[in-house]
Steps between C-alpha positions, in 0.01 A plus 500: 500500500597854403364693203759684289436739215729454201559742216529326163584631158241440229731235357532317833125507559427374148750217548343397831149523354611274213630240747166506680304480171710200396405329826852490641385691810158569648572871550767766466551475874576129472750565220678765707512269803648224283774742395568594862525132597747443216718786624485365854610155379792654310609688812484179708721325245752785508518482877592129481807566286 
């Protein structure tokens, strides 16, 4: 697994922290990975069309 640094605005960080606080994700990293997986799934669907 590779480590990647990500620059977030204060608004983005606050949003991700809220998702973690609400228990939707265990960490900001997990929330970001979920977003990446969603984008990957969308790209796979586009390639099938």
